[in-house]
C-alpha positions in Angstrom: 115.0 22.3 264.0 115.1 26.1 264.7 113.1 27.4 267.3 112.3 31.2 267.9 110.8 32.1 271.4 109.2 35.4 270.6 108.5 38.0 273.8 106.0 41.0 273.1 107.2 43.8 275.4 105.6 47.1 276.5 108.0 48.7 279.3 108.8 45.4 280.7 112.5 46.1 282.1 111.5 44.8 285.6 110.4 41.5 284.7 112.1 41.2 281.4 115.1 39.5 282.9 113.1 37.1 284.8 111.9 35.7 281.4 115.1 35.6 279.7 117.2 34.0 282.2 114.6 31.1 282.4 114.1 30.5 278.7 115.8 26.9 278.0 119.1 27.0 276.3 118.6 23.4 275.1 115.7 21.5 274.3 115.2 17.8 273.1 114.7 17.8 269.5 115.5 21.3 268.8 118.8 22.2 267.3 118.9 26.1 267.8 116.9 28.5 270.0 117.0 32.1 269.4 114.8 34.8 271.5 113.2 37.6 269.6 111.8 40.6 271.3 109.0 42.7 269.8 109.4 46.3 271.4 105.9 47.5 271.2 106.8 51.2 271.8 108.3 50.8 275.1 109.7 54.1 276.7 111.6 52.3 279.3 114.8 50.3 279.4 113.3 47.3 277.9 115.6 47.2 274.7 118.7 47.7 276.9 118.0 44.9 279.3 117.3 42.5 276.7 120.6 43.5 275.0 122.5 43.1 278.3 121.1 39.4 278.4 122.5 38.8 275.0 119.3 39.1 272.9 120.3 40.1 269.3 116.9 39.9 267.4 114.4 42.6 267.7 111.3 44.1 266.2 110.6 47.5 266.9 107.5 49.5 266.7 107.5 53.3 266.4 104.5 53.4 268.7 102.1 50.8 270.7 100.4 48.9 268.0 98.9 46.2 270.4 99.5 42.5 270.8 98.0 41.1 267.8 100.4 43.3 265.6 103.1 42.4 267.6 102.5 38.8 267.3 102.2 39.2 263.3 105.3 41.0 263.0 107.3 38.7 265.2 106.2 35.8 263.2 107.0 37.5 260.1 110.4 38.1 261.3 111.3 34.7 262.6 109.7 32.7 259.4 112.2 35.2 257.4 114.9 33.8 259.5 114.4 29.9 259.1 112.1 29.3 262.4 110.6 25.6 262.2 108.9 26.4 265.5 107.6 29.9 267.0 106.9 30.0 271.2 105.1 33.1 272.0 105.1 34.1 275.6 104.6 37.5 277.5 107.4 39.8 278.7 105.6 40.1 282.4 106.8 36.5 283.2 103.1 35.1 283.7 104.3 31.8 281.9 107.1 29.6 283.3 109.7 29.5 280.6 111.0 26.3 281.4 107.8 24.7 280.3 108.7 25.6 276.5 110.7 22.4 276.6 107.1 20.3 277.3 105.3 22.9 275.2 107.2 22.2 271.8 107.4 18.4 272.2 104.0 17.6 270.8 105.2 19.5 267.5 108.7 18.1 267.5 107.1 14.6 267.6 104.8 15.6 264.7 101.9 15.2 266.7 100.4 18.5 266.7 100.5 22.0 264.6 99.9 24.0 267.7 100.3 23.8 271.0 98.5 25.8 273.9 99.6 26.0 277.6 97.0 25.0 279.7 97.0 27.3 282.8 94.4 25.2 284.5 92.6 28.7 285.7 90.7 26.8 288.4 93.9 26.4 290.6 95.2 30.2 289.9 94.9 31.9 293.1 94.7 35.7 292.0 92.0 34.8 289.5 88.5 35.8 291.1 85.7 33.4 291.2 83.9 35.4 288.6 86.9 35.5 286.4 87.1 31.8 286.6 83.7 31.2 285.8 84.1 33.5 282.8 87.4 32.0 281.5 85.7 28.5 281.4 82.6 30.0 279.5 84.9 31.7 277.3 86.9 28.6 276.4 83.3 26.7 275.8 82.4 29.3 273.3 85.6 29.1 271.5 85.8 25.3 271.2 82.1 25.6 269.9 83.0 27.9 267.1 86.4 26.3 266.5 85.1 22.7 267.0 88.0 22.1 269.6 88.3 20.6 273.0 90.5 23.3 274.8 90.6 24.0 278.6 92.2 27.2 278.2 91.4 28.9 274.9 92.8 32.3 276.1 96.4 31.3 277.1 98.8 33.2 275.3 101.6 30.7 275.9 101.7 28.7 272.4 103.8 26.9 270.0 103.0 27.4 266.4 104.7 25.2 263.7 106.1 26.7 260.6 103.4 25.3 258.6 100.6 26.4 260.9 101.6 30.1 260.7 101.8 29.8 256.8 98.4 29.0 256.9 96.8 31.1 259.6 96.2 35.1 259.1 95.7 37.5 261.8 93.5 40.3 261.1 92.4 41.4 264.2 93.7 44.3 266.4 93.1 43.3 269.9 94.3 39.8 270.5 95.3 37.1 268.1 94.6 34.3 270.8 90.8 33.6 270.0 91.1 34.4 266.4 93.9 31.9 265.5 92.3 29.2 267.7 89.0 29.6 265.3 91.0 29.8 262.3 93.1 26.8 263.1 90.1 24.5 264.3 88.2 25.1 260.7 91.2 24.8 259.2 91.5 21.4 260.5 95.1 21.9 262.0 96.0 19.7 264.9 96.2 21.6 268.3 97.4 20.1 271.6 96.9 21.2 275.2 99.9 20.9 277.4 99.3 21.5 281.3 101.5 24.2 282.8 101.9 26.2 286.2 102.0 30.1 286.0 104.2 32.2 288.0 103.0 34.6 290.7 101.4 37.9 289.3 103.8 40.5 288.7 101.6 43.4 287.3 97.9 44.2 286.2 97.4 43.5 282.5 98.0 46.2 279.9 95.8 44.5 277.4 92.6 45.5 279.0 91.5 47.9 281.9 88.9 45.3 283.2 87.4 42.1 282.6 84.6 43.5 281.4 86.5 45.2 278.4 88.2 41.9 277.8 85.0 40.0 277.6 83.6 42.7 275.2 86.5 42.9 273.1 87.0 38.8 273.0 83.5 38.4 272.3 84.0 40.7 269.2 86.9 38.8 268.0 84.9 35.6 268.5 81.8 36.8 266.8 83.9 37.9 263.6 85.9 34.7 263.3 82.7 32.6 263.5 80.9 34.8 260.8 83.8 34.4 258.6 83.8 30.8 258.8 80.2 29.7 259.3 78.1 32.4 258.0 75.6 29.8 256.7 75.1 28.5 260.4 74.4 32.1 261.4 72.1 33.4 258.7 70.3 30.1 258.2 69.3 30.2 262.1 68.0 34.0 261.6 66.1 33.3 258.5 64.2 30.4 260.3 63.4 32.4 263.4 62.3 35.1 261.5 60.3 33.0 259.4 58.6 31.4 262.0 57.9 35.0 263.5 56.2 35.6 260.3 54.0 32.6 260.1 52.5 33.1 263.7 50.8 36.0 262.7 49.8 35.2 259.4 48.2 31.9 260.9 46.6 34.0 263.9 45.0 36.2 261.1 43.8 33.6 259.0 42.2 31.8 262.0 40.3 35.1 263.1 39.5 35.9 259.3 38.0 32.2 258.7 36.0 32.5 262.1 34.5 35.8 260.6 36.7 38.2 263.4 39.6 39.0 261.1 38.6 43.2 261.1 40.7 44.9 263.1 43.5 42.8 263.0 45.7 44.2 260.2 48.3 44.8 263.0 49.3 40.8 262.6 49.6 41.1 258.9 52.1 44.2 259.2 54.1 42.4 261.7 54.3 39.1 259.6 55.3 41.0 256.5 58.3 42.7 258.5 59.3 39.3 259.6 59.2 37.8 256.5 61.2 40.4 254.9 63.8 39.9 257.7 63.9 36.3 256.7 64.2 36.8 253.1 67.1 39.7 253.8 68.7 36.8 255.8 68.7 34.6 253.1 70.0 37.2 250.7 73.0 37.8 253.1 73.5 34.2 253.4 74.0 33.7 249.7 76.4 36.8 249.7 78.4 35.2 252.7 78.8 32.0 250.9 80.2 33.7 247.7 82.6 35.9 250.0 83.6 32.8 251.7 84.6 31.1 248.4 86.6 34.4 247.6 88.1 34.1 251.0 89.2 30.5 250.2 90.7 31.2 247.2 92.7 34.3 248.5 94.0 32.3 251.4 95.2 29.7 249.0 97.0 32.4 247.0 98.4 34.0 250.4 99.7 30.4 251.4 101.7 29.9 247.9 103.0 33.6 248.3 104.3 32.8 251.9 105.8 29.6 250.8 107.9 31.3 248.2 108.8 34.2 250.2 109.8 32.3 253.4 111.8 29.7 251.3 113.8 32.7 250.0 114.1 34.1 253.1 115.2 30.9 254.9 118.9 32.1 253.7 119.2 34.7 256.1 121.7 33.8 258.9 120.2 34.2 262.3 123.5 34.1 264.1 123.9 37.6 262.1 120.7 39.2 262.9 119.1 42.3 261.7 116.5 44.5 263.3 113.2 45.4 262.1 111.6 48.4 262.5 107.7 48.8 261.9 106.7 52.4 261.3 102.9 53.2 260.9 103.2 53.1 257.1 104.7 49.7 256.8 108.1 47.7 257.3 111.3 48.8 256.6 114.6 47.1 257.4 117.3 49.1 259.4 
């Protein structure tokens, strides 16, 4: 079984040695372990430091493209080189790399398709009380959307099986964390949670400038994913609410009219008609979204088949004689 540990990096020359030195060299049930660096447009000595520590697998971005794109390009490279399991960690040494051995065990034993490191956020000292509350709330929202029961849905310390990565498709440009959980939950992939301890904080996050920006972007990703997989729940609820809002003024006007006081209450009819139109629009959107959902399922099925063929051929690549992948704004080209 072949494991790739991918490390997205943006100017991580100071902390990268700590990460690389603590990645396990041997893990029970794993035959080969390779480290993959995704250089997301670094301007410091990140790449040189990685080479000095013996890293031979690289994906280069010609400019900063974000965490989601880094994850997607790293997965593509790893699957091309025969990865059976892909572990994603951070270059800032937030996660204890020694825990990779425990993280992959549910996958090695065949008990899960995805394993997520539970940081036990309530015990993290540098998290403010507000951040701890929002982390818990965010996990509950994601669990509701994905029909899962994960204590730390925002954790980026994860292990994915080859089969799960073939079925998942990352489309967001911010962070893949929420999106892949909602996809995995709705595609009935098995997700395990593995308790871990986090390392002391080394720097501020570069993914977002403050917690409110993080909440806004994460919320946007959750809503988008939820609409993709459960549009009927959203539009049916809205249609019912608008219909009730239309029925109330209609009933009010009818009661007044029958009692002889209907004159001068035409506003109730106007408001009711507006709400009724909104309800009908929601029903129309429900029909359209259901058709789009059918289309998406067919497209995803075709993409899975394409990936199976593509990566089956690419497994012939020898990871002991690696190549470097350069990602330009216009696409992928091999160096």
